[in-house]
C-alpha positions in Angstrom: 31.9 13.8 -38.1 28.1 13.1 -38.1 26.0 13.5 -35.0 25.5 9.7 -34.7 29.3 9.1 -34.7 29.9 11.8 -32.1 27.2 10.4 -29.8 28.5 6.8 -30.2 32.0 8.0 -29.4 30.8 9.9 -26.4 28.9 6.9 -25.1 32.1 4.8 -25.5 34.1 7.4 -23.6 31.4 7.5 -20.9 31.5 3.7 -20.5 35.2 3.7 -20.2 35.2 6.5 -17.7 32.6 4.9 -15.5 34.5 1.6 -15.7 37.6 3.3 -14.5 35.7 5.1 -11.8 34.1 2.0 -10.5 37.5 0.2 -10.6 38.9 3.0 -8.4 36.0 3.0 -6.0 36.6 -0.3 -4.3 33.6 -0.1 -1.9 31.5 -1.3 -4.8 33.5 -4.5 -4.7 32.8 -6.7 -1.7 36.4 -7.7 -1.3 38.2 -4.4 -1.5 38.2 -1.5 0.9 38.2 2.1 -0.4 38.2 5.7 0.6 34.7 6.1 -0.9 32.0 7.1 1.5 28.5 6.5 0.5 26.0 9.4 0.5 25.7 11.5 3.6 22.8 9.7 5.1 22.8 7.5 8.2 21.8 4.1 6.9 21.2 1.0 9.0 21.3 -2.7 8.2 18.0 -4.6 8.2 18.8 -6.1 11.6 19.0 -2.7 13.2 15.7 -1.4 11.8 13.2 -0.6 14.5 9.5 0.4 14.3 8.8 4.1 14.2 8.1 5.7 17.6 4.4 6.3 18.3 5.4 9.8 19.4 6.3 10.5 15.8 3.4 11.5 13.6 3.2 10.3 10.0 3.9 13.8 8.9 5.6 16.9 10.4 7.2 20.2 9.5 10.8 21.0 10.4 10.7 24.6 11.8 14.5 25.0 11.8 15.4 24.1 8.2 18.8 22.8 7.2 20.9 25.4 5.5 20.8 23.6 2.1 17.0 23.9 2.0 16.0 27.2 0.3 12.3 26.6 0.4 9.8 28.5 2.6 9.1 25.4 4.6 10.4 21.8 4.9 7.9 19.0 5.6 8.3 15.3 6.2 5.9 12.5 5.5 6.4 8.8 6.2 6.9 6.4 3.3 4.7 3.4 3.6 6.2 0.1 4.8 9.6 1.7 5.6 11.3 4.0 8.0 12.1 6.5 5.3 10.8 10.1 5.8 10.2 11.8 2.5 11.2 15.5 2.3 8.8 18.0 0.8 10.0 21.5 0.0 7.2 24.1 0.1 7.0 27.5 -1.6 4.3 29.9 -0.8 2.9 32.3 -3.4 3.4 36.0 -2.6 0.3 38.1 -1.7 0.4 39.9 -5.1 0.4 36.7 -7.1 -2.8 35.7 -9.0 -4.9 33.2 -7.1 -4.7 29.6 -8.2 -7.1 26.6 -7.5 -4.6 23.8 -7.5 -1.2 23.2 -5.8 1.8 22.2 -8.0 3.9 19.1 -7.4 7.4 19.0 -8.8 9.2 15.6 -9.4 12.9 15.3 -10.0 15.0 12.9 -12.1 16.6 9.6 -11.1 19.3 10.1 -8.5 18.6 13.9 -8.1 17.1 16.1 -5.4 15.1 19.4 -5.1 18.1 21.6 -5.8 17.7 21.3 -9.5 14.4 23.1 -9.3 15.9 25.9 -7.1 19.5 26.6 -8.1 19.4 30.3 -7.3 16.9 33.1 -6.8 17.4 34.2 -10.4 17.2 30.6 -11.8 14.6 28.9 -9.7 11.7 27.1 -11.4 10.1 26.5 -8.0 10.3 30.2 -7.1 9.1 31.3 -10.5 6.0 29.0 -10.3 5.1 30.2 -6.7 5.5 33.8 -8.0 2.9 33.0 -10.6 0.5 32.0 -7.8 1.0 28.2 -7.6 1.6 26.8 -4.2 4.6 24.7 -5.1 6.0 21.6 -3.6 9.1 19.5 -4.5 9.1 15.9 -3.5 12.4 14.2 -2.7 11.8 10.5 -2.9 13.5 8.0 -0.6 17.3 8.1 -0.8 17.4 11.6 -2.4 18.4 14.9 -0.9 17.0 15.6 2.6 14.8 12.5 2.7 16.2 10.6 5.7 15.5 7.7 8.0 14.4 8.3 11.6 11.8 7.4 14.1 11.1 10.8 15.6 11.4 14.5 14.7 14.6 15.1 16.6 16.4 12.2 14.8 15.0 13.3 11.4 16.3 16.9 12.0 19.7 15.6 13.0 20.0 13.4 9.9 18.8 16.2 7.6 21.3 18.6 9.2 24.1 16.1 8.6 23.0 15.7 4.9 23.0 19.5 4.5 26.5 19.9 6.1 28.0 17.1 4.0 26.6 18.6 0.7 28.1 22.0 1.6 31.4 20.4 2.5 31.7 18.6 -0.8 31.2 21.9 -2.7 33.7 23.7 -0.5 36.3 21.0 -0.9 36.2 21.1 -4.7 36.4 24.9 -4.5 39.5 24.6 -2.4 41.1 22.1 -4.8 40.6 19.1 -2.6 39.1 16.1 -4.3 36.1 14.4 -2.6 38.2 11.2 -2.4 40.9 13.0 -0.4 38.4 14.7 1.8 36.7 11.4 2.7 39.9 9.6 3.6 39.6 10.8 7.2 35.9 10.1 7.5 35.0 7.3 10.0 34.2 4.1 8.2 36.4 4.8 5.2 39.5 2.9 4.4 42.7 3.5 2.6 45.0 1.0 0.9 47.4 1.1 3.9 44.5 0.4 6.3 43.5 -2.6 4.2 47.0 -4.0 4.1 47.5 -3.7 7.9 44.2 -5.4 8.5 45.2 -8.3 6.3 48.7 -8.8 7.8 48.0 -8.5 11.5 50.1 -6.2 13.7 53.5 -6.8 12.3 55.9 -9.4 10.8 57.5 -10.4 14.1 55.0 -13.1 14.6 52.5 -11.3 16.8 49.2 -12.9 15.8 45.9 -11.0 16.0 43.4 -12.4 18.6 40.2 -13.7 17.2 37.0 -15.3 18.2 36.5 -18.5 16.2 32.9 -19.0 17.3 31.9 -15.4 16.5 33.5 -15.7 13.1 31.6 -18.9 12.4 28.4 -17.3 13.6 28.9 -14.2 11.3 29.6 -16.4 8.3 26.6 -18.6 8.9 24.4 -15.5 9.3 25.6 -14.2 5.9 24.9 -17.5 4.2 21.5 -17.8 5.7 20.6 -14.3 4.5 21.6 -15.4 1.1 19.4 -18.5 1.5 16.5 -16.2 2.3 17.0 -14.4 -1.0 17.9 -11.1 0.7 14.4 -9.8 1.2 13.4 -10.7 -2.4 16.3 -8.9 -4.1 17.8 -12.2 -5.5 15.8 -14.5 -7.7 16.4 -18.2 -7.9 20.0 -19.1 -8.5 21.4 -15.6 -8.0 22.2 -16.3 -4.3 24.7 -18.8 -5.8 26.3 -16.1 -7.9 27.0 -13.8 -5.1 28.0 -16.6 -2.6 30.5 -17.9 -5.2 32.3 -14.6 -4.9 32.7 -15.1 -1.2 33.8 -18.7 -1.6 36.3 -17.7 -4.3 37.9 -15.2 -2.0 38.1 -17.6 0.9 39.7 -20.2 -1.4 42.6 -17.8 -2.1 43.5 -18.0 1.6 44.2 -21.7 1.3 47.5 -22.7 -0.2 47.7 -26.3 0.6 46.1 -28.8 -1.8 44.8 -31.1 0.9 43.1 -28.1 2.6 41.7 -26.9 -0.7 40.1 -30.3 -1.3 38.4 -30.1 2.1 37.3 -26.6 1.4 35.8 -27.5 -1.9 33.8 -30.3 -0.3 32.3 -27.9 2.3 31.7 -25.3 -0.5 29.7 -27.8 -2.6 27.5 -28.6 0.3 26.9 -25.0 1.2 26.1 -24.1 -2.3 23.6 -26.8 -2.5 21.9 -25.6 0.8 21.7 -22.0 -0.5 19.4 -23.2 -3.3 17.0 -24.8 -0.9 14.0 -23.2 0.8 15.0 -21.8 4.2 13.9 -23.9 7.2 15.3 -24.8 10.6 17.1 -27.9 9.3 18.8 -25.9 6.5 19.8 -23.2 9.0 21.4 -25.8 11.3 23.3 -27.4 8.5 24.6 -24.0 7.3 25.8 -23.2 10.8 27.6 -26.6 11.1 29.3 -26.2 7.7 30.3 -22.6 8.5 32.0 -23.9 11.6 33.8 -26.6 9.5 35.0 -23.9 7.1 36.4 -21.8 9.9 38.1 -24.8 11.3 39.8 -25.5 8.0 41.1 -21.9 8.0 42.3 -22.4 11.6 44.2 -25.6 10.7 45.7 -23.8 7.7 46.9 -21.0 9.9 48.8 -23.5 12.1 50.2 -25.8 9.5 50.9 -24.2 6.1 50.5 -20.5 6.3 53.7 -18.3 6.5 54.0 -16.9 9.9 53.8 -13.3 8.9 50.4 -13.7 7.2 47.4 -13.9 9.5 44.8 -16.1 7.7 42.3 -15.7 10.4 42.4 -11.9 10.2 42.1 -12.1 6.4 39.0 -14.3 6.8 37.5 -11.8 9.3 38.2 -9.0 6.9 36.7 -10.9 3.9 33.5 -11.6 5.9 33.3 -8.0 7.1 33.5 -6.6 3.6 31.1 -9.1 2.3 28.6 -8.2 5.1 28.9 -4.5 4.0 28.0 -5.6 0.4 24.9 -7.4 1.6 23.9 -4.5 3.8 24.1 -2.2 0.8 21.8 -4.5 -1.1 19.3 -4.7 1.7 19.5 -1.0 2.6 18.9 0.2 -1.0 16.0 -2.3 -1.4 13.6 -0.3 -3.5 12.8 0.2 -7.2 10.9 2.5 -9.6 7.6 0.9 -8.5 8.2 2.0 -4.9 8.4 5.6 -6.1 5.3 5.1 -8.2 3.1 3.2 -5.7 4.3 4.6 -2.4 6.4 7.7 -2.4 4.5 9.9 -4.9 0.9 8.9 -3.8 1.9 9.5 -0.2 3.2 13.0 -1.0 0.2 13.8 -3.1 -2.2 12.9 -0.2 -0.2 15.1 2.2 -0.2 18.1 -0.2 -3.9 17.8 -0.7 -4.5 17.6 3.1 -2.4 20.8 3.5 -3.8 22.8 0.6 -7.4 21.4 0.3 -8.1 21.9 -3.5 -11.8 21.9 -4.1 -11.7 19.0 -6.6 -9.0 17.1 -4.8 -6.6 17.3 -7.7 -3.0 18.6 -8.3 -1.0 20.0 -11.1 2.4 18.4 -11.6 5.6 18.9 -13.5 8.2 16.1 -13.8 11.7 16.3 -15.1 13.4 13.2 -16.6 12.4 10.3 -14.3 9.9 12.6 -12.6 8.0 12.9 -15.9 8.3 9.1 -16.4 6.6 8.7 -13.0 3.7 11.0 -14.1 3.3 9.0 -17.3 3.3 5.8 -15.4 0.6 7.2 -13.0 -1.6 8.1 -16.0 -1.2 4.6 -17.5 -2.1 2.9 -14.2 -5.2 5.1 -13.7 -6.3 4.5 -17.3 -5.8 0.7 -17.0 -7.7 0.6 -13.6 -10.4 3.0 -14.7 -9.7 5.3 -11.8 -10.4 9.0 -11.7 -7.0 10.6 -11.9 -5.8 12.9 -9.1 -3.9 15.0 -11.6 -5.6 18.0 -13.3 -2.8 18.4 -15.9 0.8 17.5 -16.2 4.0 18.8 -17.8 6.9 16.4 -18.6 10.4 17.7 -19.2 12.7 15.4 -21.2 10.8 12.2 -20.3 9.7 9.1 -22.2 8.4 5.6 -21.6 10.2 4.3 -24.6 13.9 5.0 -25.6 14.3 2.4 -28.3 14.2 4.8 -31.2 16.7 7.2 -29.8 20.5 7.1 -29.3 20.1 8.1 -25.6 23.1 8.2 -23.4 20.9 6.4 -20.8 21.9 3.3 -22.7 24.8 3.4 -20.2 22.4 1.7 -17.9 22.1 -1.4 -20.1 25.2 -3.2 -18.6 23.2 -3.3 -15.3 20.4 -5.2 -17.0 22.1 -8.3 -15.9 21.1 -9.0 -12.3 24.5 -10.6 -11.6 26.1 -7.3 -12.5 23.7 -5.5 -10.2 24.9 -7.7 -7.4 28.5 -6.6 -8.0 27.3 -2.9 -8.0 24.2 -2.7 -5.7 24.3 1.1 -5.8 25.7 3.7 -8.2 27.1 6.6 -6.2 26.3 9.1 -8.9 26.8 12.2 -6.7 30.2 11.0 -5.5 31.3 10.1 -9.1 30.3 13.5 -10.5 31.9 15.4 -7.6 35.1 13.5 -8.2 35.0 14.1 -11.9 34.0 17.8 -11.7 37.6 19.2 -11.5 38.5 17.2 -14.7 35.4 18.6 -16.5 35.6 22.2 -15.5 39.3 23.1 -15.5 42.2 22.4 -18.0 42.9 20.0 -19.4 39.1 19.3 -19.4 39.7 15.5 -19.5 36.0 14.9 -18.8 34.6 18.0 -20.4 32.0 15.9 -22.3 30.2 15.3 -19.0 29.1 18.9 -19.1 27.4 18.4 -22.5 25.2 15.7 -20.9 24.0 18.2 -18.4 23.9 21.6 -20.2 24.5 22.9 -23.7 27.3 25.4 -24.3 26.7 28.8 -22.6 23.3 27.8 -21.4 24.0 27.6 -17.7 26.0 30.0 -15.5 29.3 28.2 -14.5 28.5 28.7 -10.8 25.0 27.2 -11.2 26.4 24.3 -13.2 28.9 23.7 -10.4 26.1 23.7 -7.8 24.1 21.4 -9.9 26.9 18.9 -10.3 28.1 19.0 -6.7 24.8 19.1 -4.8 22.0 17.8 -7.0 23.0 14.1 -7.5 22.6 11.2 -5.1 23.1 7.5 -4.9 20.9 5.2 -7.1 20.0 1.7 -6.1 20.7 -0.9 -8.8 17.1 -2.1 -8.6 15.9 1.3 -9.8 18.3 1.2 -12.8 17.4 -2.4 -13.5 13.8 -1.4 -13.9 14.5 1.7 -15.9 16.5 -0.3 -18.5 13.3 -1.9 -19.6 12.6 1.5 -21.4 15.2 0.4 -23.9 13.4 -2.7 -24.9 10.7 -3.3 -27.5 7.7 -2.8 -25.3 9.1 0.1 -23.3 9.1 0.6 -19.5 7.4 -2.1 -17.5 6.7 -2.8 -13.8 9.1 -4.8 -11.6 7.4 -8.1 -12.6 7.8 -7.5 -16.3 4.1 -7.9 -17.0 2.6 -4.4 -17.0 3.9 -2.2 -19.9 3.0 1.4 -19.2 2.9 2.6 -22.8 0.2 0.0 -23.6 -2.3 1.9 -21.5 -1.2 5.6 -21.6 -3.8 6.2 -24.4 -6.6 5.7 -21.9 -5.8 8.8 -20.0 -8.0 11.9 -19.9 -5.4 14.2 -18.4 -4.0 17.0 -20.5 -0.2 16.7 -21.1 2.5 19.2 -22.2 5.6 17.3 -23.3 8.7 19.4 -23.6 12.0 18.3 -25.2 15.5 19.9 -25.6 17.0 20.0 -29.1 20.5 19.0 -27.8 19.4 16.6 -25.0 21.7 13.6 -25.2 19.9 11.8 -22.3 16.4 12.1 -23.5 16.5 13.2 -27.2 13.4 14.6 -28.9 12.9 11.3 -30.7 12.4 9.6 -27.4 9.9 12.2 -26.2 7.9 11.8 -29.4 7.7 8.0 -28.8 5.4 8.7 -25.8 3.7 11.8 -27.3 2.3 9.8 -30.2 0.7 7.3 -27.8 -1.3 10.0 -26.0 -4.8 11.2 -27.2 -4.2 13.9 -29.8 -6.7 16.4 -28.3 -5.0 16.2 -24.9 -1.3 16.4 -25.7 0.9 19.4 -26.7 4.5 18.8 -27.8 7.1 21.5 -27.6 10.8 21.4 -28.5 13.1 24.2 -27.3 16.3 25.2 -29.2 17.0 26.8 -32.5 19.1 25.5 -35.4 21.6 28.3 -35.0 21.3 28.3 -31.2 20.7 28.7 -28.4 20.4 25.0 -27.6 18.9 23.1 -24.7 20.4 20.0 -23.1 18.9 17.8 -20.4 19.0 20.3 -17.4 18.7 23.5 -19.4 14.9 23.0 -19.5 14.9 23.6 -15.7 18.0 25.7 -14.9 19.3 27.1 -18.2 19.8 30.9 -18.5 17.0 31.3 -21.0 14.6 28.9 -19.4 13.1 31.7 -17.3 12.2 33.6 -20.5 11.2 30.7 -22.8 10.4 27.5 -20.9 8.8 28.7 -17.7 6.2 31.0 -19.3 5.2 28.2 -21.7 4.5 25.9 -18.7 2.5 28.6 -16.8 0.4 29.3 -19.9 -0.4 25.6 -20.3 -1.2 24.9 -16.6 -3.3 28.0 -16.4 -5.7 26.6 -19.0 -6.7 23.8 -16.6 -6.5 25.6 -13.2 -10.3 26.1 -13.0 
């Protein structure tokens, strides 16, 4: 079978597996409860956000590091316009290392954290680079790794410790043969099918009805609908609030079994749908509240007149509203995209690193893997377009491109999320949870999901224990907004900004920053053809292209460039040699 056929078949298998996984993980559906627990961070709804305490400085060092952090130091810096605190792992050069003039910033891929750069003492790109004299920093963008939310240093440390403990617990549970799903069944906030059924049916079938607060229910419903009317802090474009509200209305309509009540409900539904398309004002808000109360009244009447005694319609409505609220909270909580990384997270980290290290020319060296490299390319494009002096002395990209149209990349799996309506159904992709759940099926007989390993590492290129650590601890949850923007890299003009007006590859040729672009010969996520698409746009005198892997082997897949067993002998020295040329 030719390579193209193998890749197409693998993509088909991946799509099917992810579809089955999402079908099983009901928390991604606003009307089903599930045992899935989202990443081990303490998130808060928009209503509970509070301004950072003045006692908390915009940056701080955590002296008692969480156990998962293997760097010399762990620092935190505040992301602009949010309560996110970005984690920075710092590695000091040893005294015997050659002196360097510039610090080194490492950027990870989408939905990954710092662990990929520091898998073990023997396979640590971060430690290798610090050993070569570079003061090395790894940035964990918002939502990744030890980056947390908090208003003071104590809260930040508590949240970071909780993340570290959860990551260790996941690895231990898989080692002991307990699936992540089984482990999370007893976690507060998670629900099993039996929990869901009991919440829908009330206490029992003897006729004991569950007490409820009609006014509170109406208030909660109106609050949800008004948030939809306000476009959920900009997430929803015109008309999309109707798409997601229709899901709520469809679920409520299933509670009504009487035709007369259904007609009354449809009348209220039509009026509410019309209001959701209007600009929010006090008059609209008042009408939404009144109609919400009418809808609740209809349910109340249905409970008394037509509903079988053992089914508690009121409780079912409460459950429906509660689950829908959780869906909206996910959308609002994960309200960032690629541009937030580019315009806020990375520049903030760079300024902090420069303040700590004080390079004479105010510039950094940088290495980016996967999306990390895409971020570096995007920075060069922005600087070139705006005519700004770049803050980067030289960069290295590992398996990165601004344009994937010419390749058969497995990242085409993101394309189904190019539809905003689909993103509303799946506001986040819990990549870490999915891979942890799939790991036993990919690493032990009958190897039902063994092809997942090929996406990460080529055969015999990563030690099994390191591959396990990478799969179980390196991946995080990805907001749909990030994926929506990244899917533009599969369209004719390549990756663009959130507004669809600035195309990064159109201005990358204006850069004056030297670039080493590295590809892996068996990389199914960012194939060499994709890397070349960006390389050919860069000034010829500034770009160096290198592909690792031999015809007869060894081969390099996506993560082998960072953590493969031969990377320390082949890839790392190549990067040091390139960066040393520009560390003057």
